[in-house]
C-alpha positions as CSV (number, residue, x, y, z in Angstrom):
1,X,-8.8,-43.3,176.0
2,X,-11.4,-43.6,178.8
3,X,-13.2,-41.1,179.7
4,X,-12.9,-38.8,182.8
5,X,-15.3,-39.7,185.4
6,X,-17.5,-36.5,186.6
7,X,-18.5,-38.4,189.5
8,X,-17.9,-41.6,191.9
9,X,-19.2,-44.9,190.9
10,X,-22.2,-45.9,192.9
11,X,-22.7,-49.9,193.2
12,X,-26.8,-50.6,192.6
13,X,-28.6,-52.1,195.4
14,X,-30.1,-55.5,194.9
15,X,-32.4,-56.7,197.8
16,X,-30.8,-59.9,199.6
17,X,-31.5,-60.6,203.1
18,X,-31.1,-63.6,205.2
19,X,-32.2,-64.5,208.6
20,X,-30.4,-66.0,211.8
21,X,-30.9,-66.7,215.2
22,X,-34.2,-64.1,215.2
23,X,-32.2,-61.3,213.2
24,X,-33.0,-60.7,209.5
25,X,-29.6,-59.3,207.9
26,X,-29.9,-57.2,205.1
27,X,-27.1,-56.8,202.5
28,X,-28.4,-54.9,199.4
29,X,-24.3,-55.3,197.9
30,X,-24.3,-59.0,198.4
31,X,-24.3,-59.2,194.2
32,X,-20.6,-58.2,194.2
33,X,-19.9,-62.0,195.7
34,X,-19.4,-63.5,192.4
35,X,-21.1,-67.1,192.4
36,X,-18.3,-69.1,190.5
37,X,-15.4,-67.7,192.5
38,X,-12.8,-68.8,192.4
39,X,-13.6,-68.1,188.9
40,X,-14.7,-63.6,188.5
41,X,-16.5,-63.7,185.1
42,X,-19.7,-61.7,186.0
43,X,-19.7,-58.8,184.0
44,X,-21.3,-56.3,186.2
45,X,-19.1,-57.3,189.2
46,X,-15.9,-56.6,186.8
47,X,-17.6,-53.5,185.3
48,X,-17.9,-52.1,188.7
49,X,-14.6,-52.5,189.8
50,X,-13.0,-51.5,186.7
51,X,-14.7,-48.1,187.2
52,X,-13.4,-47.8,191.0
53,X,-10.0,-48.6,189.4
54,X,-10.5,-45.9,187.2
55,X,-12.2,-43.1,189.7
56,X,-8.7,-44.0,191.6
57,X,-6.4,-43.6,189.2
58,X,-8.4,-40.3,188.0
59,X,-8.0,-39.3,191.4
60,X,-4.6,-39.9,192.0
61,X,-3.4,-38.4,188.7
62,X,-2.4,-35.5,190.1
63,X,-0.3,-37.2,192.7
64,X,1.6,-38.8,190.0
65,X,4.6,-36.5,190.8
66,X,4.7,-37.3,194.4
67,X,4.2,-41.0,194.0
68,X,7.0,-41.1,191.3
69,X,9.2,-38.7,193.8
70,X,8.5,-40.8,196.6
71,X,9.1,-44.2,194.2
72,X,12.3,-43.0,193.5
73,X,13.6,-42.2,197.2
74,X,12.4,-45.1,197.8
75,X,14.5,-47.2,195.2
76,X,17.5,-45.1,195.8
77,X,17.7,-46.3,199.8
78,X,17.7,-49.8,197.9
79,X,21.2,-51.6,197.0
80,X,19.9,-53.1,193.6
81,X,22.7,-55.8,193.1
82,X,21.6,-56.6,196.9
83,X,23.1,-60.2,198.1
84,X,22.3,-62.5,201.1
85,X,24.7,-63.5,203.6
86,X,25.9,-66.7,201.8
87,X,25.3,-70.3,204.3
88,X,26.5,-73.4,204.3
89,X,24.2,-76.4,203.9
90,X,26.4,-80.0,203.6
91,X,28.4,-79.5,200.7
92,X,27.5,-76.1,199.3
93,X,27.2,-73.1,200.1
94,X,23.8,-71.2,199.0
95,X,23.0,-67.6,198.5
96,X,20.7,-65.1,196.6
97,X,21.4,-62.2,194.3
98,X,19.7,-59.2,192.6
99,X,20.6,-57.9,189.6
100,X,20.3,-54.3,189.0
101,X,17.3,-52.9,187.7
102,X,15.7,-56.6,188.4
103,X,12.3,-57.5,190.0
104,X,13.2,-61.0,191.7
105,X,16.0,-63.4,193.4
106,X,18.8,-65.5,191.7
107,X,19.6,-68.4,194.1
108,X,23.2,-69.3,193.5
109,X,25.3,-72.4,195.0
110,X,29.0,-73.0,195.2
111,X,30.9,-75.8,196.6
112,X,32.6,-75.9,200.2
113,X,35.6,-77.8,199.0
114,X,36.5,-75.6,196.2
115,X,36.8,-76.8,192.2
116,X,39.5,-76.0,190.4
117,X,38.1,-72.6,188.2
118,X,34.6,-73.5,189.7
119,X,32.1,-70.4,189.2
120,X,29.3,-69.9,191.1
121,X,26.6,-72.2,189.9
122,X,23.1,-70.3,189.1
123,X,20.3,-72.9,190.0
124,X,17.2,-70.7,189.7
125,X,16.6,-67.3,188.2
126,X,13.2,-65.9,189.9
127,X,13.2,-63.6,187.3
128,X,13.2,-66.3,184.2
129,X,10.2,-68.1,185.9
130,X,8.8,-64.8,186.2
131,X,9.0,-63.3,182.9
132,X,5.8,-62.8,180.8
133,X,3.4,-62.9,184.3
134,X,1.6,-59.8,185.7
135,X,2.5,-61.7,188.9
136,X,4.9,-64.2,190.8
137,X,5.7,-65.7,193.6
138,X,8.3,-68.3,194.9
139,X,6.8,-70.6,197.0
140,X,8.9,-73.8,198.5
141,X,12.9,-74.2,197.7
142,X,14.2,-77.4,199.1
143,X,17.3,-79.5,197.7
144,X,17.3,-82.6,198.1
145,X,20.0,-84.1,200.7
146,X,22.8,-85.4,198.0
147,X,22.4,-82.2,196.6
148,X,21.2,-83.2,193.1
149,X,17.6,-82.2,192.5
150,X,16.0,-78.4,193.4
151,X,11.8,-79.0,194.3
152,X,10.5,-75.5,193.9
153,X,7.2,-74.5,193.6
154,X,5.5,-71.4,192.7
155,X,2.4,-69.0,192.4
156,X,1.7,-67.1,189.0
157,X,-1.4,-65.1,189.8
158,X,-1.7,-64.6,193.1
159,X,-4.4,-67.6,193.8
160,X,-1.5,-68.9,196.4
161,X,-2.0,-72.4,194.6
162,X,1.6,-73.4,194.0
163,X,2.8,-75.9,191.1
164,X,5.9,-77.9,192.6
165,X,8.7,-78.0,189.1
166,X,11.9,-80.4,189.8
167,X,15.6,-79.4,187.9
168,X,18.7,-81.2,187.9
169,X,21.4,-79.6,189.2
170,X,23.8,-81.1,187.6
171,X,22.6,-80.1,184.1
172,X,19.8,-77.4,184.9
173,X,17.3,-79.6,183.0
174,X,13.6,-79.3,184.6
175,X,12.6,-82.6,185.0
176,X,8.8,-84.0,183.7
177,X,7.6,-84.4,187.1
178,X,5.1,-81.4,187.8
179,X,2.6,-81.2,190.9
180,X,0.1,-78.7,190.3
181,X,-2.2,-77.4,193.3
182,X,0.0,-77.1,196.2
183,X,-0.1,-75.4,199.3
184,X,2.8,-76.5,201.5
185,X,6.4,-77.0,202.5
186,X,8.5,-79.6,200.2
187,X,10.2,-82.0,202.2
188,X,12.9,-85.0,200.9
189,X,13.0,-88.4,202.1
190,X,16.7,-88.9,203.2
191,X,17.7,-90.5,199.6
192,X,16.2,-88.2,197.8
193,X,14.0,-90.0,195.9
194,X,10.5,-89.2,197.3
195,X,9.2,-85.5,198.2
196,X,6.2,-84.6,200.5
197,X,4.1,-82.1,199.9
198,X,0.4,-81.3,200.8
199,X,-2.4,-80.9,198.1
200,X,-4.9,-77.8,198.4
201,X,-8.5,-79.0,198.1
202,X,-11.3,-77.1,196.5
203,X,-11.8,-74.9,199.3
204,X,-8.2,-73.8,199.6
205,X,-7.3,-75.6,202.4
206,X,-4.6,-78.2,203.0
207,X,-5.8,-81.5,204.5
208,X,-3.4,-84.0,203.6
209,X,0.6,-84.8,203.4
210,X,0.9,-86.8,199.8
211,X,4.4,-88.5,198.9
212,X,5.8,-88.4,195.2
213,X,8.2,-90.7,194.1
214,X,10.8,-88.8,191.3
215,X,9.6,-89.9,188.3
216,X,5.8,-91.5,188.8
217,X,2.6,-89.7,187.8
218,X,0.8,-87.6,190.2
219,X,-2.5,-90.1,190.3
220,X,-0.1,-92.3,191.9
221,X,1.3,-90.7,194.7
222,X,0.7,-91.9,198.2
223,X,-1.5,-90.3,201.0
224,X,0.3,-90.4,203.9
225,X,-2.1,-88.6,206.3
226,X,-5.5,-87.0,205.8
227,X,-7.2,-84.7,208.1
228,X,-10.7,-85.1,208.3
229,X,-11.6,-82.6,210.9
230,X,-12.9,-79.4,208.9
231,X,-10.8,-76.5,210.0
232,X,-8.1,-78.0,211.1
233,X,-4.8,-78.1,208.2
234,X,-2.0,-80.2,208.2
235,X,1.8,-78.5,207.3
236,X,5.0,-80.6,206.9
237,X,8.4,-80.1,208.0
238,X,11.5,-81.4,209.3
239,X,13.2,-81.6,213.0
240,X,16.5,-79.8,212.6
241,X,18.2,-83.1,212.8
242,X,16.3,-84.0,209.9
243,X,16.1,-87.8,211.5
244,X,12.4,-87.0,210.9
245,X,9.6,-85.2,209.2
246,X,6.9,-83.6,211.4
247,X,3.4,-83.7,209.9
248,X,1.3,-81.5,211.7
249,X,-2.5,-80.5,211.8
250,X,-4.1,-78.2,214.0
251,X,-6.7,-74.8,214.0
252,X,-5.5,-71.5,215.5
253,X,-6.2,-73.0,219.2
254,X,-5.4,-77.1,219.2
255,X,-2.5,-79.1,217.0
256,X,-1.6,-82.6,216.8
257,X,1.7,-83.7,215.7
258,X,3.0,-87.2,213.9
259,X,6.6,-88.4,213.4
260,X,8.3,-90.1,210.2
261,X,11.4,-91.3,209.9
262,X,13.6,-89.4,207.1
263,X,15.0,-92.9,205.9
264,X,11.7,-94.3,205.8
265,X,8.4,-91.9,205.1
266,X,5.8,-94.7,204.6
267,X,6.5,-95.8,208.0
268,X,2.9,-95.8,210.0
269,X,3.3,-92.1,211.8
270,X,4.4,-91.7,215.4
271,X,1.2,-89.6,217.4
272,X,3.0,-87.6,219.6
273,X,-0.2,-86.6,221.7
274,X,-3.6,-86.9,220.4
275,X,-5.4,-83.2,220.1
276,X,-7.5,-81.4,223.1
277,X,-8.8,-78.6,222.2
278,X,-7.2,-75.6,223.3
279,X,-3.6,-77.2,223.8
280,X,-1.2,-76.7,221.3
281,X,2.3,-78.6,221.1
282,X,5.1,-78.7,218.7
283,X,7.9,-81.0,218.4
284,X,12.1,-80.8,218.2
285,X,14.1,-83.9,218.7
286,X,17.9,-84.7,219.7
287,X,19.1,-88.2,220.1
288,X,15.7,-89.9,220.0
289,X,14.6,-87.4,223.1
290,X,11.6,-85.3,221.9
291,X,11.6,-81.3,223.0
292,X,7.9,-80.4,223.5
293,X,6.6,-76.9,223.2
294,X,3.2,-76.8,224.8
295,X,0.7,-74.4,226.7
296,X,-1.0,-77.3,228.3
297,X,-0.2,-76.0,232.1
298,X,0.6,-72.4,231.4
299,X,-0.4,-69.7,228.7
300,X,3.1,-68.9,228.3
301,X,4.0,-72.3,227.3
302,X,6.6,-74.4,229.1
303,X,9.3,-76.6,227.1
304,X,9.1,-80.5,228.2
305,X,10.8,-84.2,227.3
306,X,9.9,-87.1,226.1
307,X,10.9,-90.4,224.6
308,X,9.8,-91.6,221.2
309,X,8.8,-94.8,223.1
310,X,6.8,-93.0,225.3
311,X,5.8,-90.1,223.4
312,X,2.7,-88.5,225.3
313,X,4.2,-88.6,228.7
314,X,5.8,-85.3,229.3
315,X,8.5,-83.8,231.9
316,X,9.1,-80.3,232.2
317,X,12.4,-79.3,231.7
318,X,11.7,-75.3,231.6
319,X,8.7,-74.1,233.3
320,X,5.9,-71.8,231.8
321,X,6.7,-68.3,233.5
322,X,4.1,-65.1,233.6
323,X,7.4,-63.3,232.9
324,X,8.7,-64.9,229.6
325,X,6.8,-65.8,226.5
326,X,8.5,-69.2,225.4
327,X,7.9,-69.1,221.7
328,X,10.2,-71.6,220.0
329,X,13.0,-74.3,220.1
330,X,15.7,-75.5,217.9
331,X,17.4,-78.8,218.9
332,X,21.6,-78.8,217.2
333,X,23.6,-81.5,218.4
334,X,25.8,-79.8,220.8
335,X,23.0,-77.3,222.5
336,X,19.6,-76.1,222.0
337,X,18.0,-72.5,221.7
338,X,14.9,-71.2,223.5
339,X,13.2,-68.2,221.6
340,X,10.7,-65.8,223.2
341,X,9.7,-62.4,224.9
342,X,10.2,-61.1,228.0
343,X,8.7,-57.4,229.0
344,X,7.6,-57.5,224.9
345,X,11.3,-57.9,223.8
346,X,12.8,-60.9,221.8
347,X,15.4,-62.9,223.6
348,X,17.1,-65.8,222.5
349,X,18.8,-68.1,224.9
350,X,21.3,-71.4,224.4
351,X,21.4,-74.3,226.8
352,X,23.6,-77.3,226.9
353,X,21.7,-80.1,227.2
354,X,22.6,-80.7,230.7
355,X,21.0,-77.4,231.4
356,X,24.2,-76.6,232.9
357,X,24.8,-73.8,231.2
358,X,22.5,-71.0,229.8
359,X,23.8,-68.1,227.9
360,X,21.8,-64.9,226.6
361,X,22.5,-63.9,223.4
362,X,23.2,-59.9,224.7
363,X,21.5,-56.7,222.2
364,X,22.4,-53.6,222.0
365,X,19.6,-51.4,222.3
366,X,16.8,-51.0,224.4
367,X,13.9,-51.8,221.9
368,X,14.9,-54.3,218.9
369,X,14.1,-56.9,216.8
370,X,15.7,-60.6,216.9
371,X,16.1,-63.9,216.8
372,X,18.1,-67.2,214.6
373,X,18.0,-66.7,211.2
374,X,18.8,-69.6,208.8
375,X,20.4,-71.9,210.2
376,X,20.0,-75.0,207.9
377,X,22.5,-77.4,209.6
378,X,22.3,-79.4,212.9
379,X,25.8,-79.8,213.9
380,X,27.5,-76.2,214.4
381,X,29.4,-74.0,216.5
382,X,27.7,-70.7,215.6
383,X,24.7,-69.5,215.1
384,X,23.0,-67.3,212.7
385,X,21.1,-63.8,213.8
386,X,19.3,-61.2,212.8
387,X,18.7,-58.0,214.4
388,X,17.1,-54.6,213.9
389,X,15.3,-52.0,215.6
390,X,13.4,-49.1,214.1
391,X,16.5,-46.7,213.7
392,X,19.3,-49.3,213.3
393,X,18.7,-51.4,209.5
394,X,18.8,-55.0,208.9
395,X,22.0,-56.5,210.7
396,X,23.2,-60.1,210.3
397,X,25.4,-61.8,213.1
398,X,26.9,-65.1,213.8
399,X,27.2,-65.8,217.5
400,X,29.9,-67.7,218.9
401,X,28.5,-70.3,221.5
402,X,31.8,-71.2,223.4
403,X,32.2,-67.6,224.1
404,X,29.5,-65.7,223.1
405,X,30.5,-63.2,220.5
406,X,28.8,-61.6,218.4
407,X,30.6,-61.3,214.9
408,X,28.4,-58.5,212.2
409,X,28.6,-60.0,208.8
410,X,26.4,-57.7,207.3
411,X,24.6,-54.7,207.7
412,X,21.8,-53.5,205.4
413,X,23.4,-51.0,202.9
414,X,21.3,-47.7,202.0
415,X,22.9,-46.6,198.9
416,X,21.4,-42.9,199.4
417,X,22.9,-42.8,202.8
418,X,21.7,-43.3,206.2
419,X,22.9,-41.6,209.6
420,X,20.8,-43.2,212.3
421,X,21.9,-40.4,214.7
422,X,19.6,-38.2,212.6
423,X,16.4,-40.4,214.3
424,X,15.7,-40.8,217.6
425,X,13.6,-44.0,218.8
426,X,10.9,-44.2,222.0
427,X,9.5,-47.2,223.7
428,X,6.4,-46.0,225.8
429,X,3.7,-47.3,227.2
430,X,-0.6,-46.0,227.2
431,X,-3.2,-46.5,229.2
432,X,-6.1,-48.0,227.6
433,X,-9.6,-47.6,229.4
434,X,-9.7,-50.8,231.1
435,X,-6.3,-50.1,232.5
436,X,-4.4,-52.3,230.1
437,X,-1.0,-50.9,229.5
438,X,-0.1,-50.9,225.9
439,X,3.0,-50.6,224.8
440,X,3.8,-48.4,221.6
441,X,7.1,-47.8,219.6
442,X,7.8,-44.5,218.0
443,X,10.7,-43.1,215.1
444,X,10.7,-39.4,214.0
445,X,13.2,-37.2,212.8
446,X,15.5,-35.6,215.5
447,X,14.3,-31.9,215.9
448,X,10.5,-32.8,214.8
449,X,8.6,-30.9,217.4
450,X,6.9,-32.6,220.2
451,X,4.0,-29.6,221.1
452,X,1.2,-31.5,219.1
453,X,2.0,-29.9,215.7
454,X,3.4,-33.0,214.2
455,X,1.4,-35.2,211.9
456,X,2.0,-38.8,213.3
457,X,1.3,-42.2,211.8
458,X,0.0,-45.1,213.6
459,X,-0.1,-48.6,212.5
460,X,-1.0,-52.0,214.0
461,X,-2.1,-55.2,213.0
462,X,-4.1,-57.1,216.1
463,X,-4.7,-60.9,215.9
464,X,-3.7,-64.1,215.2
465,X,-0.7,-63.7,218.4
466,X,0.9,-61.9,215.7
467,X,3.5,-59.4,217.3
468,X,4.2,-56.7,215.3
469,X,8.3,-56.2,215.8
470,X,10.4,-52.6,216.3
471,X,11.8,-53.5,212.9
472,X,13.4,-51.0,210.4
473,X,12.0,-49.4,207.2
474,X,13.4,-48.0,204.6
475,X,10.1,-47.0,202.6
476,X,9.3,-45.2,206.4
477,X,11.9,-43.0,206.3
478,X,9.8,-41.0,203.2
479,X,7.3,-40.2,205.8
480,X,9.4,-39.8,208.6
481,X,12.1,-37.1,207.2
482,X,8.6,-35.2,205.8
483,X,8.2,-34.4,209.4
484,X,5.9,-37.5,210.3
485,X,6.0,-39.8,213.6
486,X,6.0,-42.9,213.0
487,X,4.1,-45.6,215.8
488,X,3.6,-49.2,216.1
489,X,1.1,-49.3,218.4
490,X,1.2,-53.0,220.1
491,X,-2.0,-53.7,220.9
492,X,-4.0,-56.8,222.2
493,X,-5.0,-59.6,219.9
494,X,-0.9,-59.7,218.7
495,X,1.2,-61.9,221.6
496,X,3.5,-59.0,222.1
497,X,3.3,-59.2,225.9
498,X,2.7,-63.0,225.6
499,X,0.2,-65.3,224.7
500,X,-2.5,-63.7,227.6
501,X,-2.4,-60.3,225.5
502,X,-3.1,-62.1,222.5
503,X,-6.3,-63.8,223.9
504,X,-7.5,-60.7,225.7
505,X,-7.9,-59.8,221.5
506,X,-9.9,-62.8,220.6
507,X,-13.2,-64.2,220.4
508,X,-15.7,-62.7,222.7
509,X,-13.0,-60.0,223.7
510,X,-12.2,-58.8,220.5
511,X,-13.3,-55.5,220.9
512,X,-10.4,-54.8,223.3
513,X,-7.9,-54.5,219.7
514,X,-10.0,-51.4,218.8
515,X,-10.0,-49.7,222.1
516,X,-6.3,-50.0,222.6
517,X,-5.5,-48.3,219.0
518,X,-7.8,-45.6,219.4
519,X,-6.8,-45.3,223.3
520,X,-3.6,-45.3,221.8
521,X,-3.7,-42.3,219.6
522,X,-6.0,-40.9,221.9
523,X,-2.8,-41.2,224.3
524,X,-0.2,-39.7,222.1
525,X,-2.4,-36.8,221.9
526,X,-2.7,-36.2,225.3
527,X,1.2,-36.0,225.8
528,X,1.6,-33.9,223.2
529,X,3.1,-35.9,220.0
530,X,0.3,-35.2,217.8
531,X,-3.4,-33.7,217.9
532,X,-6.7,-35.0,217.2
533,X,-6.8,-34.8,212.8
534,X,-3.7,-35.0,212.9
535,X,-3.5,-38.9,213.2
536,X,-3.4,-40.9,209.9
537,X,-3.8,-44.7,210.1
538,X,-3.0,-48.1,208.6
539,X,-3.8,-51.5,208.5
540,X,-4.1,-54.7,206.0
541,X,-6.0,-57.8,206.3
542,X,-7.3,-58.3,209.8
543,X,-5.6,-55.1,210.3
544,X,-7.5,-53.7,207.8
545,X,-10.6,-54.9,209.8
546,X,-9.2,-52.7,212.6
547,X,-8.8,-50.0,210.4
548,X,-12.7,-50.3,209.4
549,X,-13.9,-50.2,213.2
550,X,-11.9,-47.8,214.5
551,X,-13.0,-45.3,211.4
552,X,-16.6,-45.9,212.6
553,X,-16.1,-45.2,216.3
554,X,-14.1,-42.5,216.2
555,X,-14.5,-40.8,212.4
556,X,-13.0,-37.4,213.6
557,X,-9.7,-38.7,215.2
558,X,-8.3,-39.7,211.8
559,X,-6.7,-37.5,209.1
560,X,-6.4,-40.5,206.8
561,X,-6.9,-43.8,206.9
562,X,-5.3,-46.7,204.3
563,X,-6.8,-50.1,204.5
564,X,-5.3,-52.9,202.7
565,X,-7.3,-56.3,202.0
566,X,-9.4,-55.9,205.1
567,X,-11.5,-58.1,206.5
568,X,-14.6,-55.9,207.1
569,X,-17.5,-58.4,206.0
570,X,-16.6,-60.2,209.1
571,X,-20.5,-61.5,210.0
572,X,-21.2,-62.5,206.6
573,X,-17.7,-64.2,205.8
574,X,-17.8,-66.2,209.3
575,X,-21.2,-68.2,208.6
576,X,-19.6,-68.8,205.0
577,X,-18.4,-72.5,205.4
578,X,-17.4,-72.6,202.0
579,X,-15.0,-70.5,202.2
580,X,-11.4,-71.5,202.5
581,X,-10.5,-70.1,206.1
582,X,-13.7,-70.1,207.5
583,X,-13.5,-73.1,209.5
584,X,-10.4,-73.2,210.8
585,X,-11.3,-69.3,211.9
586,X,-14.2,-70.2,214.3
587,X,-11.3,-70.6,216.9
588,X,-10.6,-67.1,216.7
589,X,-13.8,-65.0,216.1
590,X,-16.1,-67.1,216.8
591,X,-19.3,-69.4,214.9
592,X,-22.3,-67.1,214.2
593,X,-23.5,-70.1,212.5
594,X,-24.5,-71.8,215.8
595,X,-24.0,-69.6,218.4
596,X,-26.0,-66.3,219.2
597,X,-23.9,-64.8,221.3
598,X,-20.9,-64.9,218.7
599,X,-23.2,-63.9,216.4
600,X,-24.4,-60.7,218.6
601,X,-20.7,-60.1,219.3
602,X,-19.2,-59.9,215.5
603,X,-22.1,-58.3,214.1
604,X,-21.7,-55.5,216.9
605,X,-18.2,-54.4,215.5
606,X,-18.1,-56.0,211.9
607,X,-17.0,-52.9,209.9
608,X,-19.1,-53.6,207.1
609,X,-22.5,-54.0,208.8
610,X,-21.3,-50.7,211.4
611,X,-21.2,-48.5,208.6
612,X,-23.4,-45.4,209.6
613,X,-24.9,-42.1,208.4
614,X,-22.0,-40.0,209.7
615,X,-18.7,-38.4,208.3
616,X,-15.7,-40.2,207.5
617,X,-11.9,-39.6,207.2
618,X,-10.1,-39.8,203.9
619,X,-9.8,-43.5,203.0
620,X,-8.0,-45.6,200.3
621,X,-8.9,-49.4,200.7
622,X,-7.5,-51.9,198.5
623,X,-8.1,-55.5,197.5
624,X,-7.0,-57.9,195.5
625,X,-9.4,-60.1,192.5
626,X,-7.9,-63.3,193.2
627,X,-7.2,-62.7,196.9
628,X,-7.9,-66.3,198.8
629,X,-7.5,-64.7,202.0
630,X,-10.1,-61.8,202.1
631,X,-12.0,-62.2,199.1
632,X,-12.1,-59.1,196.6
633,X,-15.7,-58.3,197.7
634,X,-15.2,-57.6,200.7
635,X,-13.5,-54.5,200.3
636,X,-15.6,-53.7,197.4
637,X,-18.9,-54.6,199.1
638,X,-17.6,-52.0,202.0
639,X,-16.5,-49.1,199.7
640,X,-20.2,-49.2,197.8
641,X,-21.9,-49.1,201.6
642,X,-19.7,-46.3,203.0
643,X,-20.2,-43.9,199.2
644,X,-23.6,-44.7,199.7
645,X,-24.0,-43.8,203.7
646,X,-21.2,-41.6,204.8
647,X,-22.2,-37.7,205.0
648,X,-19.1,-36.1,204.0
649,X,-17.2,-34.9,201.1
650,X,-13.6,-36.8,202.0
651,X,-11.8,-38.7,199.2
652,X,-12.4,-42.5,198.9
653,X,-10.4,-44.5,196.8
654,X,-10.6,-48.3,196.3
655,X,-8.0,-50.2,194.1
656,X,-8.4,-53.5,193.2
657,X,-5.1,-55.4,192.0
658,X,-7.0,-57.4,188.9
659,X,-4.2,-60.1,188.5
660,X,-3.0,-60.3,192.4
661,X,-3.9,-61.8,196.1
662,X,-3.5,-60.8,199.2
663,X,0.2,-59.6,199.1
664,X,-0.5,-56.8,196.3
665,X,1.4,-56.9,193.7
666,X,4.7,-58.5,193.3
667,X,8.5,-58.2,192.8
668,X,10.6,-55.6,194.4
669,X,9.8,-52.5,192.4
670,X,6.0,-52.8,192.1
671,X,5.8,-53.2,195.6
672,X,7.7,-49.9,196.8
673,X,5.1,-48.4,194.0
674,X,2.4,-49.4,195.5
675,X,3.5,-48.1,199.3
676,X,4.5,-44.8,197.4
677,X,0.9,-44.5,196.2
678,X,-0.2,-45.3,199.5
679,X,2.2,-42.6,201.1
680,X,1.2,-40.0,198.4
681,X,-2.3,-40.2,199.2
682,X,-1.4,-40.0,203.6
683,X,0.5,-37.1,202.3
684,X,-1.7,-35.4,200.0
685,X,-4.5,-36.0,202.8
686,X,-2.5,-34.3,205.3
687,X,-1.8,-30.9,203.2
688,X,2.1,-31.9,202.8
689,X,2.6,-32.6,199.0
690,X,5.7,-30.0,198.9
691,X,9.0,-31.4,198.8
692,X,10.2,-32.6,201.7
693,X,12.3,-30.4,204.1
């Protein structure tokens, strides 16, 4: 039995410094980065991480009852034998199911044309693959065009290096072919004998597209494409018609696409248009006409067409618009679909190929999250759509293109009960300090007093152009039912209000993201939704960086803060070219190695570098030992520096998953356990540990 700790862990400070652009940077916790990473075997480092985990367990012990109560609430809202809506793909109908008590999905299929006495075929059981493992995550899942072979990949330690396996679906037997270390989708050739994939290189970047012929050795694989530009990653996909394989390469601001025919994948790839810095484009195809989505002449993208004979000459089909942000196009046999956002709300539009008919799918609420769902086939008359809002559970529709009718196929079932009429949702805007109007989505239990007395939880991400949707969460109800208002701040850095909204939160405008979040909190206080010190906050990854920035700038505003896998050692990480993501991230954050202004700007907000001798709010910080995106030493170094520097006695806890990566634990119940711990910490620090009202 581990002895109780009488005080929080203290990481040793060891002198380390470096010089750059005329500055000397001292980093006494640099030693927490194991030089043998991704292997972590330095016992001093491991001892410190174990001590932090022990401190976490010891301090959360008194909240064990609350954590279990929250877990059971959340679990009771989950239909244990949940299944997906079946979808036709060729001669088969596919779906997934959970069995009662299970952590992972089981994949099934049955023939479209029924066979007498034929039972559904269980083609993959993730629970079997995960047996005996602390971590399991299915990566790609791809059935060959002839329906006979399944290619699938999985990661069993959180490092995001996926091994590909093959299964004969007629017998259920595993084939001897295994491809280790992939990081990509899996795309079949038309004749079902070859598979395209991408290997992760030593820096965890996919810089290649390779071809495996079934029955051959990995060393004999054919390299179809190799990317030479550092920071560019390669992705593989299919056009909706499945006539062409798409080999796309790019970073966070520039892209380049090649096509090869699925019936001849070793043919010379057709380059659509050479890369131009700052230009992004993607490709769809219909009857050998290319549909090009690009931001070349408008920040919110336009849709153009081109011929395969002259793929780089683009003719505008739908012009870019200040009002409408065009985010996607999918071509079907008889129509095409565009997706985008107008006034921050998702829109799905259906077009005929002669552009004579345009139909917009009408959704029932003023604020929601909607879009195309699983639509594997090319020749269809109905579209599978998904829909939810902050008060409406996940809903699956079929939309009949000919008449515009929405047919409800499934509404997320909540076994313990849910009545949407008991909750209210709002969407409002808060003025940021520079005049920008920042949208906020809120949900709360009806009857919650809006006089400043209610606690409020504020969430955001704010990076990479990812818009946090106003979606439904059964887990969130455990906070809302206890009287918290839950708010999502649609801050700059996301593309909620268009591409320019994203651009206003990156590079040398990054601080807008942090200011928006703080100003939303202050605006909600001013409007009477909550009060100072009654606001809790959370975010993960780049959203964890946000948490680090806002506790440095406005520590007294927050009642408690949770930072998951936080990207907080920004200055050091952006100078380490050996790390997996760094070169590809320079267009997002700036390159402090070569650019003095970028160095100074990143240093001015980097949460780890800006820790100061002041009071900080209660904080919970998480990380994963095998995380290749935000390495474990970022939360570890930050926690160590906070402990040594802050002037308060508020609770500071760190939990490092020693067998997981960026997403935390795997398995649906394990994930809920971690959310329950987070919510228990928040309620504990807010003095709300009594049973829910």
